[in-house]
C-alpha positions, 0 to 999 in steps of 0.5 A: 082385407076379407069382408063378408058383411052384406046389406040386410036382405031377404033371401030364400072327452069323456068316454070318447071312442076313437078310430085309429089308422096307419097308412104308408107315409111319403114326403109330399108337396102340395101346390095350391090350385083353386077351382071355382064354379059360378052359377045362380044358386039359392041362398038362406039366412040363419039367425044366430046370437051373433047375428044373421048368417047368409048361406048358399045351396050346394049339391052333394056328390049324389045330387042331394041339396044342402046348405053351406055356410063358409068362412064364418069367423069364430075368433077375432083376427089374431093381428097386432097385439093379438098375434101369438096370443090365445084367440078372442071370441068374435064380436056380434055383427048385429044388425048386419048380415054376414055373407057366408056364401063362399070360402074364407081365407086360408091361414098363412102358409106357403102357397102359389095363391097368395091372395087367399092368405090372411091372418084373419083366417080363424073361420069355420064352415058349416054344412047341413041339410035341414036347419030344423033337425037335431043331427049328429055333428062331425067337426073336422081338423085338417092335416098339414104338419101344423104349417099347411092346408086349410078347411077351404071347400074349393081345395082340400075339404069339400063336403060333397061326399059327407053331405049324402049322409045324415049329419052336420059337418063343420070344418075348421081353420086354425093358425099355423107355423110360427103364427100358430105355435111360437112358444117362448116360454114366456107370457109374450108367446106361451104357445099352443095358439093354434090348438086354442083356436080349435078349442074356441071353434069347438065352443062356437059349435056348442053355442051355435050349431043348434041353429044349423040343425046340429046336436051340440050333445053329439059332437064327434071330433075328426082329424087327420095327421096334425088334426089327429095329433091335435085330437089326442091332446084335446082328449087330455086338455082341460080346455076341451073338456065337455066340448066333444063326445067321440073322436076319429083319429086318423094317421097320427097320435101325440105320443111320438118319439119327441119329448114335450118341452115348455117352449120352442125358444130355439125355433122362435129365435130362428124366426127372429133371425130370419126376420131381422129381429133381436133374439134377446130379451124375449120381450123385445124379440116378440115385440119386433115379430109382431111388427112383421108382415104376414108375407114375411112369415110366409116367405121364411117358412121353408127356411124354418126347417132344418133341411128339405121340410124336415123334421116333419113336425117342426112346430109342436105343442108345448107344456105351458108355464102358468102366466095366468092364461088358460092353458091347453097343456098343463102336463106331459101327455105321456104322464097324463095318459098313464095316470125322401129318397129320390132327392140325391142330397137326401140319399147322400145324407143318409148314406154318409151319416144315417145316425145324424139324420134319422133322428131328425126325420123320425123325431127321436132323441139325438146324440145319445147312446140310445139314439145311436143304437136305434139308428144302427138297428133301423139301418140294419133292419130296413136296408141291411146296412146297404147304401140307399139307391133310387129306385131300389130302396124306395119301398123300404124307405117308405116302410121306415118312414111309415113306421117311424113317423106313424106306426110307433106313435099309433101303437103307443097311443093305441095300447095306452088309450084302449085301457080307458075307452072303447076303440075301433082301429083300421088300416087303409090299404086301398090303392085307387086311381088317385093319390097324394103321391104319384110315382114320378117314373111311372106316373101311377099311384104307388100304393096307400099313402099318407092322406089318401083315405081323405080322397074318399071322405072329402072332395079335393078338387086340387087332386080329383074330380067329384066322383060319381056313382059310376066311378070305381071309387064309389063303393069305398066312398059309400062305405067310408062315409057311412062307417064314419057317420054311423060312429058319429050317430051311435058310437059304433060304425057297424050297421047290419041293416045298411046295404053297404055295411051289412057284410062288414063286421068291425070289432072293437080293439081290445088288449086281448083281441087286437082286431082291426078293419083292413080297408082295401078292395074288400073290408076285412077284420084282421088281427094286426102284427106289431109294426117292425119298428116298435121293438127297436125303439121301446127297448 
C-alpha cells in the first residue's frame, strides 16, 4: 500500500516535428538497484484543482535548485474491476495535501526490489524551476519493451541534467506487460490500456501543468524505444489529438515488420494457462485473471516470452474493435500513415534453424515464402552463410539486431512522415565510459548501444554517477540537453548564439536532402546510407 497523503501543513499531433535516431542494439537485462539520499531539504506546496501537492527541493547536475513533485497519481489504481480496463481519472483529494516528495511505486515488472511494485503505479513526476513561469514542457515516456522500466528518479529517469535547462520536465509511468496490454478482442480486455494511461497523463498535463510553471500550449512528447513507439501511435490516435505539439522519437517507430491485429488472444490464453485460469469462454478467463495477485503476473513474465526474452516486442498495441469504449487505435497505422550471441543455446538455435528463429527475433512474418527468402538473405549478407561463433560473430550479430529491430522501422517511418511534417534526425555514435552493454570479456563498453544516449539526457543512478562539469561526459550532456530543449522551445534544435551549439548545423531531413546529425565526439551533419537490411525486407 502506497499512501502519499500528509496532514495539511505550512511549508516552504498536429504539425508535430520529430527527432529520430538509430543506435546499435543488443539484448539487455536490467537489475534493479535503488539509491537514496536522505538529508534536510526545503519543501513547497502547489494548489491545484485536485488539491494541494507537496514538493521537494532538489539540485541539478550543475548546482541549480529546482522543485520536484514525484509520484503524483493521474489515474485511479487499475485494480479489481478496473484491471485491463481504460484508466479512470484520479479523484480530488481536497482538503488534504498530497505528499509528492519521493518517488512513487513502479508498475509490476521483473525486479529484485519487489517492495517498489504496485498496481497503484499510474503516477507522474513534475520537475520545474519556477512555479510562476510559462515554460515549454517535455513529457517523457520511458523505454522497456512495454514490460519493464519506469519513470522513477532514483533508478533510470533522474531529472538533474535537464533541470539545467529552461523547461518543465514530466516523466510518466504506464501499465506494462499483461496488466497493460492484455487484448482479448472483447469488451472485457479491449487492449492498449498502457497507451491509454499515457493519454490520461497527457490530459493531466493539459489541465494542471500551468500550476507548475509549464505552458500547456507548448508540450513536447519525448520517448525512447517503447516510449518512441508509443509516440508514433499518439501522432495517429484520435485520443491524443491536441494533447502535444512536438515529438522527439528515439530509437523506435510503430512501423516494424509485424502486422497489427485486433487482439492478442493467444498471449492472453498463455497468461491464463500460467495462472491456472480457464481459456474459454473469454469472459470467464478475464474474470479469473482479475482475481490473481500482482506478484502472480510478475512471477510469470519470463514465461510469457517464446524463449529468452524474445520476441522483444511480446505485448504490442492492437486495433481495437468498437465496444463503445474510447479507442486508441481505430485503424492499421500503416494505412493511417499512408492516407544474443554469447548464449550457447541461442547460437545453436540460429545455426540449426535460422529461418525459424530469425522472424521471432526480428519481428517479421513467419513460415511464408517471403519469410524464408528474407531469412536466407539475412544469413548470407551478415554471416556469409557461416555458423555463428562467439566472439567472432558478435559485431555482425549486433548489426543485424540493430538493422532488424530498429533500422528498418526507423527508415520506413521516416520516409513516410517526412512527407507530412518537418523532421530532424540523428545517429548516435558516441562511445563513453558507461553503457547499457558492457563487453563481458573486456569489461569495457562495446560502442553506441540501444538506450545509451539516455545516459546523457537523464541521470541513471543504477548505471552512472551524477556527472560533473569536469567529467568527460559534460560536453555531450550539455549539447544534447540544449538541442532537445531548443527543439521544445522553438521547434528547431539549432541555436547559433548558444556557446555549446554555435558550431552545430542540424539540417532538416527532406525527401531530397537526406541529412542527419551524427552525434559522437563531434556533432557533424551527414547524408545517411540506407541500412543494409532495408532492401532485403522491402522486395
